[in-house]
Each structure stands twice: as C-alpha cells, then as structure tokens.
C-alpha positions as CSV (number, residue, x, y, z in Angstrom):
1,M,0.0,0.0,0.1
2,K,1.0,3.6,-0.5
3,I,0.5,5.3,3.0
4,I,1.0,8.9,4.1
5,V,2.0,9.3,7.7
6,I,1.4,12.7,8.8
7,G,3.6,14.0,11.9
8,A,6.2,11.4,11.0
9,T,9.0,13.4,12.6
10,G,7.3,13.1,16.0
11,T,7.7,10.3,18.7
12,I,4.7,8.4,17.6
13,G,4.7,9.4,14.0
14,K,8.3,8.2,13.4
15,A,7.5,4.8,15.1
16,V,4.3,4.3,13.1
17,A,6.2,5.3,9.8
18,D,9.0,2.8,10.6
19,Q,6.6,0.1,11.3
20,L,4.5,0.4,8.1
21,A,7.5,1.0,6.0
22,L,8.6,-2.6,6.7
23,R,5.7,-3.7,4.6
24,H,4.3,-0.7,2.6
25,D,5.5,2.4,0.6
26,V,5.5,5.2,3.3
27,I,5.5,8.9,2.6
28,R,6.6,10.7,5.7
29,A,4.9,14.2,5.9
30,S,5.3,16.8,8.6
31,R,6.0,20.4,8.9
32,K,9.8,19.7,9.3
33,S,10.2,16.6,6.7
34,E,11.0,16.9,3.0
35,T,7.3,16.1,2.2
36,Q,5.9,19.1,4.0
37,V,2.3,19.6,5.3
38,D,0.6,21.5,8.0
39,I,-2.7,20.4,8.9
40,R,-3.6,23.7,10.4
41,D,-3.5,25.1,6.8
42,Y,-6.2,23.6,4.7
43,A,-4.3,24.7,1.6
44,S,-1.3,22.8,2.6
45,V,-3.4,19.6,3.2
46,A,-5.0,19.9,-0.3
47,A,-1.8,20.6,-1.9
48,L,-0.2,17.4,-0.1
49,F,-3.0,15.3,-1.6
50,D,-2.8,16.9,-5.0
51,R,0.9,16.0,-5.2
52,I,0.9,12.4,-4.1
53,K,-1.6,10.2,-6.1
54,N,-3.1,6.9,-5.7
55,V,-3.0,6.9,-1.8
56,D,-4.3,3.8,0.2
57,A,-4.2,5.2,3.7
58,V,-3.4,8.2,5.6
59,V,-2.3,8.1,9.3
60,S,-2.4,11.2,11.3
61,C,-0.1,11.3,14.3
62,G,0.3,15.0,14.5
63,G,-0.1,16.8,17.8
64,D,2.6,18.5,19.9
65,V,1.9,17.2,23.4
66,E,4.0,20.0,24.9
67,A,2.3,22.7,23.1
68,L,-1.2,21.2,23.9
69,Q,-0.3,21.3,27.6
70,K,0.8,24.9,27.4
71,S,-2.2,26.0,25.2
72,V,-5.4,24.2,26.8
73,M,-4.5,22.7,30.1
74,G,-5.7,24.5,33.2
75,P,-8.5,24.7,35.9
76,L,-12.0,25.2,34.2
77,E,-12.5,28.5,35.9
78,K,-9.4,29.9,34.5
79,L,-9.8,28.7,30.9
80,S,-10.3,31.5,28.3
81,D,-12.4,31.8,25.2
82,E,-9.3,31.6,23.2
83,Q,-8.3,28.2,24.8
84,F,-11.7,26.7,23.9
85,Q,-11.5,28.1,20.5
86,F,-7.9,26.6,20.1
87,G,-9.5,23.2,20.9
88,F,-12.2,23.7,18.5
89,R,-9.7,24.6,15.9
90,M,-7.8,21.3,16.5
91,V,-10.9,19.4,16.1
92,L,-11.8,21.1,12.9
93,D,-8.3,20.5,11.5
94,Q,-8.6,16.7,11.9
95,I,-12.2,16.9,10.3
96,N,-10.9,18.8,7.4
97,L,-8.0,16.2,7.0
98,V,-10.6,13.5,6.6
99,R,-12.8,15.5,4.3
100,S,-10.0,16.3,2.1
101,G,-8.3,13.0,2.3
102,M,-11.6,11.0,1.3
103,K,-11.4,12.7,-2.1
104,F,-8.1,11.3,-3.0
105,L,-8.0,7.9,-1.4
106,R,-8.3,4.8,-3.5
107,D,-11.5,2.7,-3.1
108,G,-11.3,0.8,0.2
109,G,-8.6,3.2,1.6
110,S,-8.5,4.3,5.2
111,I,-7.8,7.3,7.4
112,T,-6.5,6.8,10.9
113,L,-6.4,9.6,13.5
114,T,-5.0,10.1,16.8
115,T,-7.1,11.1,20.0
116,G,-5.9,10.2,23.4
117,A,-7.0,8.3,26.6
118,I,-7.9,11.6,28.3
119,S,-11.0,11.6,26.1
120,T,-12.5,8.9,28.2
121,H,-10.3,9.2,31.3
122,P,-10.3,13.0,32.1
123,R,-8.3,14.5,34.9
124,P,-8.5,17.9,36.6
125,G,-7.3,20.5,34.2
126,S,-8.0,18.5,31.1
127,T,-11.5,20.0,30.0
128,V,-10.4,21.3,26.7
129,A,-8.1,18.4,25.8
130,S,-10.8,15.9,26.8
131,M,-13.4,17.7,24.8
132,L,-11.0,17.9,21.9
133,G,-10.6,14.2,21.7
134,A,-14.1,13.1,22.6
135,S,-15.2,15.3,19.7
136,I,-12.9,13.7,17.3
137,E,-14.1,10.3,18.4
138,S,-17.8,11.0,18.0
139,F,-17.1,12.5,14.6
140,I,-15.3,9.1,13.5
141,R,-18.1,7.0,14.8
142,S,-20.8,9.1,12.9
143,A,-18.8,9.7,9.7
144,S,-17.8,6.0,9.4
145,L,-21.6,5.3,8.7
146,E,-21.4,7.6,5.6
147,T,-17.9,7.1,3.9
148,P,-18.3,6.4,0.3
149,R,-16.5,3.7,-1.8
150,G,-15.8,1.3,1.0
151,L,-13.5,3.9,2.8
152,R,-12.7,3.4,6.5
153,I,-12.2,5.9,9.2
154,N,-10.7,4.9,12.8
155,A,-8.5,6.4,15.5
156,V,-5.9,5.2,18.0
157,S,-6.4,6.6,21.5
158,P,-2.9,6.4,23.3
159,G,-2.3,6.8,27.0
160,W,1.0,8.1,28.1
161,V,3.9,7.3,25.7
162,K,7.1,6.2,27.6
163,E,9.4,8.4,25.5
164,T,7.2,11.4,26.1
165,M,7.1,10.7,29.8
166,E,10.9,10.5,29.8
167,K,11.1,13.8,27.9
168,F,9.0,15.5,30.7
169,G,11.1,13.9,33.5
170,M,8.3,11.7,34.6
171,D,8.3,8.1,35.9
172,S,7.8,6.1,32.6
173,T,7.2,2.8,34.2
174,S,3.4,3.0,33.2
175,G,4.1,4.4,29.7
176,M,3.9,2.4,26.4
177,P,6.9,2.4,24.2
178,A,6.2,4.2,20.8
179,K,7.3,1.1,19.0
180,T,4.6,-1.0,20.8
181,L,1.9,1.6,20.2
182,A,2.8,1.7,16.4
183,D,1.3,-2.0,16.3
184,F,-2.0,-0.6,16.9
185,Y,-1.9,1.9,14.3
186,A,-0.8,-0.8,11.8
187,L,-3.9,-2.8,12.9
188,A,-6.1,0.1,12.0
189,V,-4.5,0.5,8.6
190,E,-4.1,-3.1,7.6
191,G,-7.3,-4.5,9.2
192,N,-11.0,-4.0,8.1
193,M,-12.4,-2.1,11.0
194,N,-14.5,1.0,10.5
195,G,-15.5,3.6,13.0
196,Q,-13.5,2.2,15.9
197,I,-11.5,3.9,18.5
198,I,-8.5,1.6,19.3
199,E,-7.6,2.1,23.1
200,P,-4.0,0.4,23.5
201,M,-3.3,-1.0,27.0
202,V,0.1,-1.5,28.6
C-alpha cells in the first residue's frame, strides 16, 4: 500500500512510519520533513493530496503534546475563550483532513487519526483536551456510517507514551513504548475495522 504518515517526525509518527515501512510504501509528512504539510493550513493539506496520487491510507499522528499542555490545560474557571477556540480549531483541523483525504484515497482506503485516553479518562485541568479528543471520536463513529467507496475511518487513543514521559522527566514505568503503540496503528491500517477507537493497553 501507499501510505501517508502525517506527523512522521514526532515520537509516535516516526515509530508508526518505521513500522508500516517494513511492508508498505510510506510517505513521511510533517512541517519539518521533506514532504511538508501543516494540517492547520487547509491549502497545505489539499496541496499534499494533490501532489501524491493513488494513496491507500492516511495516518495522522500530528499533535505536539507539549504545545497542547501549554495551550489548553488548566483549571476550568481559568480557561479563556481563546483556549476553547484553540481546542475547536484542532478538532476542525482533523475533520478537514478527513474531508480532504476522502476525495483522494483509493477505493477501500483508510484514514487513521490520533485522539488520546484523556478523552474517556479525564483528569482535573483537562477539560479542553478531553473535549477535543471526545469530539473527534464522536465524529469518527458517525462519519464512518457515511464514508463512500468502502473507505474506512478509525482512531488510536494512546495513553502516556514512554518516551514522552521521559522527555517530561516523569516516571515512565506505566508508559507504552512508541514502537509498541505503532502496532495498533498498523492494525487500523491493515485491518478491516471502521468507526473504531482503538485504546491500547500497557
């Protein structure tokens, strides 16, 4: 298969791209890679799909955890309108990636997004981040009922990634290595599931 992995320079994205590249033709895309794309820019996404033809699958591993922490994490009573708007913007970015990608995928192709365990297991200070992930998951479940040409849409909802925890100076004992997490993305791409949220467990 020809697969575009978006966010391929990140911790999860690199592991996913490496895993899929063992069996498929993988195009590694990100704001920093040779194949550039910025999912915050609709024109950039459209240009990516216009350049790369006959795509079988798209995997979105984009998402800067550190930037997300700084942008939207905080007590409910202190959250600003701008922080909620930032969260909704990120939801729309993922939705528009799907809407654009559907036009270019081969029949039977798939799109796999990334949400997060915080969607279903919120904690204090996670209101916007939890809302963001839950919105994307709800979109996937409903949109999968209407995807044309046998297209599939799913998501992987990781918990803490071991390498990310180590970067933040946290105890990484409970974290899942990115290489292990990549297996779940491969399952979504290579399987036949549709409208599913895969929740990896350590």
